[in-house]
C-alpha positions as CSV (number, residue, x, y, z in Angstrom):
1,X,0.0,0.0,0.0
2,X,1.1,3.5,-0.7
3,X,0.0,6.9,0.5
4,X,0.7,8.6,-2.8
5,X,-2.4,10.0,-4.5
6,X,-3.6,8.6,-7.8
7,X,-2.4,10.5,-10.8
8,X,-4.5,12.7,-13.1
9,X,-3.8,10.2,-15.8
10,X,-5.5,7.4,-13.9
11,X,-8.6,9.5,-13.3
12,X,-8.9,10.6,-16.9
13,X,-8.4,7.0,-18.1
14,X,-11.0,5.6,-15.7
15,X,-13.5,8.3,-16.5
16,X,-13.2,7.7,-20.2
17,X,-13.5,4.0,-19.7
18,X,-16.7,4.4,-17.6
19,X,-18.2,6.8,-20.2
20,X,-17.4,4.4,-23.0
21,X,-19.0,1.5,-21.1
22,X,-22.1,3.5,-20.3
23,X,-22.6,4.4,-24.0
24,X,-23.2,0.7,-24.6
25,X,-26.7,1.2,-23.3
26,X,-27.4,3.4,-26.3
27,X,-26.2,0.9,-28.8
28,X,-23.2,-0.8,-30.3
29,X,-22.6,2.0,-32.9
30,X,-22.4,4.6,-30.2
31,X,-20.2,2.4,-28.1
32,X,-17.8,1.9,-31.0
33,X,-17.5,5.6,-31.6
34,X,-17.0,6.3,-27.9
35,X,-14.2,3.7,-27.8
36,X,-12.4,5.3,-30.7
37,X,-12.8,8.8,-29.1
38,X,-11.7,7.6,-25.7
39,X,-8.6,6.0,-27.1
40,X,-7.8,9.0,-29.3
41,X,-8.2,11.7,-26.6
42,X,-5.3,10.5,-24.3
43,X,-3.0,9.9,-27.2
44,X,-3.7,12.9,-29.5
45,X,-4.6,15.6,-26.9
46,X,-2.9,14.5,-23.6
47,X,0.1,13.0,-25.3
48,X,0.1,9.5,-23.8
49,X,-1.6,6.1,-24.5
50,X,-4.1,5.0,-21.9
51,X,-3.8,1.3,-21.3
52,X,-7.4,1.1,-20.1
53,X,-8.7,2.7,-23.3
54,X,-6.5,0.5,-25.5
55,X,-7.9,-2.7,-23.8
56,X,-11.4,-1.3,-24.0
57,X,-10.9,-0.8,-27.7
58,X,-9.9,-4.5,-28.1
59,X,-13.0,-5.4,-26.0
60,X,-15.2,-3.4,-28.4
61,X,-13.8,-5.4,-31.3
62,X,-15.6,-8.4,-29.8
63,X,-18.7,-6.5,-28.9
64,X,-19.0,-5.1,-32.5
65,X,-18.4,-8.6,-33.9
66,X,-21.2,-9.9,-31.7
67,X,-23.9,-7.2,-32.1
68,X,-22.8,-5.0,-35.0
69,X,-23.6,-5.3,-38.7
70,X,-21.1,-6.7,-41.2
71,X,-19.8,-3.3,-42.3
72,X,-19.5,-1.9,-38.7
73,X,-17.6,-4.9,-37.3
74,X,-15.2,-5.3,-40.2
75,X,-14.4,-1.5,-40.4
76,X,-13.9,-1.3,-36.7
77,X,-11.6,-4.3,-36.6
78,X,-9.7,-2.9,-39.6
79,X,-9.3,0.4,-37.8
80,X,-8.5,-1.0,-34.4
81,X,-5.6,-3.2,-35.5
82,X,-3.4,-0.4,-37.0
83,X,-4.4,2.1,-34.4
84,X,-3.4,-0.2,-31.5
85,X,-0.2,-1.2,-33.3
86,X,0.9,2.3,-34.2
87,X,2.6,3.3,-30.9
88,X,4.9,0.4,-31.2
89,X,6.5,1.7,-34.4
90,X,8.1,4.6,-32.5
91,X,10.5,2.1,-30.8
92,X,13.9,1.4,-32.3
93,X,13.8,-2.2,-31.0
94,X,12.6,-4.2,-34.1
95,X,12.0,-7.3,-32.0
96,X,9.8,-5.4,-29.6
97,X,7.9,-3.9,-32.6
98,X,7.3,-7.3,-34.2
99,X,6.4,-9.0,-30.9
100,X,4.1,-6.2,-29.9
101,X,2.4,-6.1,-33.3
102,X,1.9,-9.9,-33.2
103,X,0.4,-9.7,-29.7
104,X,-2.0,-6.9,-30.8
105,X,-3.0,-8.9,-33.9
106,X,-3.7,-12.0,-31.8
107,X,-5.7,-10.1,-29.2
108,X,-7.8,-8.3,-31.9
109,X,-8.2,-11.6,-33.8
110,X,-9.3,-13.4,-30.6
111,X,-11.8,-10.7,-29.7
112,X,-13.3,-10.7,-33.2
113,X,-13.5,-14.6,-33.4
114,X,-15.0,-14.7,-29.9
115,X,-17.6,-12.1,-30.9
116,X,-18.5,-14.0,-34.1
117,X,-18.8,-17.3,-32.2
118,X,-21.1,-15.7,-29.7
119,X,-23.1,-14.2,-32.6
120,X,-23.4,-17.6,-34.3
121,X,-24.6,-19.2,-31.0
122,X,-27.2,-16.5,-30.6
123,X,-28.4,-16.9,-34.1
124,X,-28.6,-20.7,-33.7
125,X,-30.5,-20.2,-30.4
126,X,-33.0,-17.7,-32.0
127,X,-33.4,-20.1,-35.0
128,X,-34.1,-23.0,-32.6
129,X,-36.6,-20.9,-30.6
130,X,-38.3,-19.9,-33.8
131,X,-38.6,-23.5,-34.9
132,X,-39.9,-24.6,-31.5
133,X,-42.5,-21.7,-31.7
134,X,-43.6,-22.8,-35.1
135,X,-43.9,-26.4,-33.9
136,X,-45.9,-25.3,-30.9
137,X,-48.2,-23.2,-33.1
138,X,-48.7,-26.2,-35.4
139,X,-49.4,-28.5,-32.5
140,X,-51.9,-26.0,-31.0
141,X,-53.7,-25.8,-34.4
142,X,-53.8,-29.6,-34.6
143,X,-55.2,-29.8,-31.1
144,X,-57.8,-27.2,-31.8
145,X,-58.8,-29.1,-35.0
146,X,-58.9,-32.4,-33.1
147,X,-61.1,-30.8,-30.4
148,X,-63.5,-29.6,-33.0
149,X,-63.7,-33.0,-34.7
150,X,-64.3,-34.7,-31.4
151,X,-67.0,-32.3,-30.4
152,X,-68.7,-32.2,-33.8
153,X,-68.5,-35.9,-34.5
154,X,-67.9,-38.1,-31.5
155,X,-69.8,-36.1,-28.9
156,X,-72.7,-35.4,-31.2
157,X,-73.0,-39.1,-32.2
158,X,-72.7,-40.3,-28.6
159,X,-75.4,-37.8,-27.5
160,X,-77.7,-39.2,-30.2
161,X,-77.0,-42.7,-29.1
162,X,-77.7,-41.8,-25.5
163,X,-81.0,-40.1,-26.4
164,X,-82.1,-42.9,-28.6
165,X,-81.4,-45.5,-25.9
166,X,-83.5,-43.4,-23.5
167,X,-86.4,-43.2,-26.0
168,X,-86.3,-46.9,-26.7
169,X,-86.6,-47.7,-23.0
170,X,-89.9,-45.9,-23.1
171,X,-91.1,-47.6,-26.3
172,X,-90.1,-51.1,-25.3
173,X,-90.4,-51.6,-21.6
174,X,-89.1,-55.1,-21.6
175,X,-87.0,-55.7,-18.5
176,X,-84.0,-57.3,-20.3
177,X,-84.0,-54.8,-23.1
178,X,-84.3,-51.9,-20.7
179,X,-81.2,-53.2,-18.8
180,X,-79.3,-53.4,-22.1
181,X,-80.4,-49.9,-23.2
182,X,-79.5,-48.4,-19.8
183,X,-76.0,-49.9,-20.1
184,X,-75.7,-48.3,-23.6
185,X,-76.9,-45.0,-22.3
186,X,-74.6,-45.1,-19.2
187,X,-71.6,-45.9,-21.3
188,X,-72.4,-43.2,-23.8
189,X,-72.9,-40.6,-21.0
190,X,-69.7,-41.5,-19.3
191,X,-67.8,-41.3,-22.5
192,X,-69.3,-37.9,-23.3
193,X,-68.1,-36.6,-19.9
194,X,-64.5,-37.9,-20.6
195,X,-64.5,-36.4,-24.1
196,X,-65.5,-33.1,-22.5
197,X,-62.5,-33.1,-20.3
198,X,-60.2,-34.1,-23.3
199,X,-61.7,-31.3,-25.5
200,X,-61.1,-28.8,-22.7
201,X,-57.4,-29.8,-22.4
202,X,-57.0,-29.8,-26.2
203,X,-58.3,-26.3,-26.5
204,X,-55.8,-25.1,-23.8
205,X,-58.2,-24.8,-21.0
206,X,-57.5,-25.6,-17.3
207,X,-57.8,-29.4,-16.6
208,X,-61.1,-30.2,-15.0
209,X,-61.0,-32.1,-11.7
210,X,-61.4,-35.8,-12.3
211,X,-64.4,-37.3,-10.6
212,X,-64.3,-40.7,-12.2
213,X,-64.2,-42.4,-8.8
214,X,-67.6,-40.8,-8.0
215,X,-69.2,-41.4,-11.4
216,X,-67.9,-44.9,-12.2
217,X,-69.4,-48.0,-10.6
218,X,-67.3,-50.0,-8.2
219,X,-65.3,-52.9,-9.5
220,X,-67.9,-55.5,-8.2
221,X,-70.7,-53.5,-9.8
222,X,-68.7,-53.3,-13.0
223,X,-68.1,-57.0,-13.0
224,X,-71.8,-57.7,-12.9
225,X,-72.6,-55.0,-15.5
226,X,-69.9,-56.3,-17.9
227,X,-71.0,-59.9,-17.4
228,X,-74.5,-58.9,-18.5
229,X,-73.1,-57.0,-21.5
230,X,-71.1,-60.0,-22.6
231,X,-74.0,-62.4,-22.2
232,X,-76.2,-60.0,-24.2
233,X,-73.5,-59.9,-26.9
234,X,-73.6,-63.7,-27.2
235,X,-70.5,-64.3,-25.0
236,X,-71.6,-66.3,-22.0
237,X,-69.4,-65.2,-19.1
238,X,-68.6,-66.4,-15.6
239,X,-67.2,-64.2,-12.9
240,X,-65.0,-65.0,-9.9
241,X,-64.3,-62.3,-7.3
242,X,-62.8,-62.3,-3.8
243,X,-63.2,-59.8,-1.0
244,X,-61.0,-56.8,-0.6
245,X,-62.5,-54.3,-3.0
246,X,-63.3,-52.0,-0.1
247,X,-59.5,-51.3,0.6
248,X,-58.9,-50.2,-3.0
249,X,-57.8,-46.6,-3.3
250,X,-60.0,-44.4,-5.5
251,X,-57.5,-43.9,-8.3
252,X,-56.6,-47.6,-8.3
253,X,-60.3,-48.5,-8.5
254,X,-60.7,-46.2,-11.5
255,X,-57.7,-47.8,-13.2
256,X,-58.9,-51.3,-12.5
257,X,-62.4,-50.4,-13.8
258,X,-60.9,-48.9,-17.0
259,X,-58.7,-52.0,-17.5
260,X,-61.7,-54.3,-17.0
261,X,-63.7,-52.1,-19.4
262,X,-61.0,-52.4,-22.1
263,X,-60.7,-56.2,-21.6
264,X,-64.5,-56.6,-21.9
265,X,-64.6,-54.4,-25.0
266,X,-61.9,-56.6,-26.6
267,X,-63.9,-59.7,-25.7
268,X,-67.0,-58.2,-27.4
269,X,-64.9,-57.3,-30.4
270,X,-62.9,-60.4,-30.9
271,X,-64.5,-63.1,-28.7
272,X,-66.2,-66.2,-30.1
273,X,-70.0,-66.4,-29.8
274,X,-71.8,-69.3,-28.2
275,X,-75.2,-70.1,-26.8
276,X,-74.0,-72.9,-24.5
277,X,-71.3,-73.0,-21.9
278,X,-69.4,-69.8,-20.8
279,X,-66.7,-68.8,-23.3
280,X,-65.3,-66.1,-21.1
281,X,-64.1,-66.2,-17.5
282,X,-63.2,-63.1,-15.4
283,X,-61.4,-63.3,-12.1
284,X,-60.7,-60.4,-9.8
285,X,-58.8,-60.7,-6.5
286,X,-57.3,-58.5,-3.9
287,X,-54.6,-60.0,-1.6
288,X,-53.0,-57.8,1.0
289,X,-51.9,-54.7,-0.8
290,X,-52.0,-56.1,-4.4
291,X,-54.7,-56.7,-6.9
292,X,-55.0,-59.1,-9.8
293,X,-57.3,-59.2,-12.8
294,X,-57.5,-62.1,-15.2
295,X,-59.7,-62.5,-18.3
296,X,-59.8,-65.7,-20.4
297,X,-62.0,-66.1,-23.5
298,X,-62.1,-68.0,-26.8
299,X,-61.3,-65.7,-29.7
300,X,-62.7,-65.5,-33.2
301,X,-59.7,-65.2,-35.5
302,X,-61.8,-63.7,-38.3
303,X,-63.0,-60.9,-36.1
304,X,-59.5,-60.2,-34.9
305,X,-58.1,-60.1,-38.4
306,X,-60.6,-57.6,-39.6
307,X,-60.1,-55.1,-36.8
308,X,-58.2,-51.9,-37.9
309,X,-57.3,-51.0,-34.3
310,X,-56.1,-54.3,-32.9
311,X,-53.5,-53.8,-30.2
312,X,-54.1,-50.1,-29.5
313,X,-56.4,-50.7,-26.5
314,X,-54.0,-53.3,-25.1
315,X,-51.1,-50.8,-25.1
316,X,-53.2,-48.2,-23.3
317,X,-54.1,-50.9,-20.7
318,X,-50.5,-51.7,-20.2
319,X,-49.7,-48.0,-19.6
320,X,-52.4,-47.8,-16.9
321,X,-51.1,-51.0,-15.3
322,X,-47.5,-49.8,-15.3
323,X,-48.5,-46.7,-13.4
324,X,-49.3,-49.0,-10.5
325,X,-46.3,-51.2,-10.8
326,X,-48.4,-54.1,-12.3
327,X,-47.2,-56.6,-14.9
328,X,-49.4,-57.4,-17.9
329,X,-49.3,-60.7,-19.8
330,X,-51.5,-61.1,-22.9
331,X,-51.6,-63.7,-25.6
332,X,-53.3,-66.7,-27.1
333,X,-52.7,-70.4,-26.4
334,X,-52.8,-73.4,-28.7
335,X,-56.5,-74.0,-27.9
336,X,-57.7,-70.7,-29.3
337,X,-58.1,-69.0,-25.9
338,X,-57.0,-65.5,-25.2
339,X,-55.5,-64.8,-21.8
340,X,-55.1,-61.4,-20.2
341,X,-53.5,-61.1,-16.7
342,X,-52.8,-58.0,-14.7
343,X,-50.8,-59.0,-11.6
344,X,-49.0,-57.4,-8.7
345,X,-50.9,-54.1,-9.0
346,X,-50.7,-51.7,-6.1
347,X,-54.1,-50.9,-4.6
348,X,-53.4,-47.2,-3.8
């Protein structure tokens, strides 16, 4: 430490450096001009070269290369190189002149290349953001189109089905037929509610609180309902269920019901018809903190071959099961039976 006061040269250099830096807020063109003036003032007027201003001029080469146009950055670099090298030529030491010029050239070159690299990275970033924005806009447009199609086609048709089933119940008050029509109406109504939630999400709305566990029947009620549906569709079905449903968590119960629904739908679509012995058997069991669902039925190869969406529902079922740590096994055996087993599923 020293008690000597700072020189006037230091204060002038620091002031010019701060002024030049502050001008950056106005724009790179103003900052470039300020850097040239700040470097010229000490040398031409005060008679000495300010190291701070010389370094700032090199720094501005990089700034101009990053933010300036092609003409500005090239002209400034071309001006800075001879300007910064010119004081060296007053020396009689040739080696010092050559070495100093080389150092200045390297520093200016590094500053310029660094600025151009940063500029390229910024352009790549902006390009990527633009592409992501266009992709997002395209996805939003597709979601909006899908939402309109679902509403105008699926929801409208399901509403008509639900209304028709309700009207047919009044026209044909047969007990068995009324039960079937009520099943159709209930399924259509539940699907309309689910489509409403999907349409809301597709249109960018806030997700509606799911109340499936309140709207859907319990698993035991679903087993009986689906057994009747299968029998009505010409697929005699037997059901085996154990106690333990009352300890199922609400979300696990929804997942099990949906998996059972998908399994039954596949049986109706691909199962062999019969008027005699049961061709489908459903088993549901809860043991300790795990649940199991098994469906076995005879398949109709011709129905399975003609289906355009075979396998899609099974993949969705596997996704539901995986969310609860369950394993899914599905496939046919040599006797023409289809087996679906969901095992080791958490109940909460």
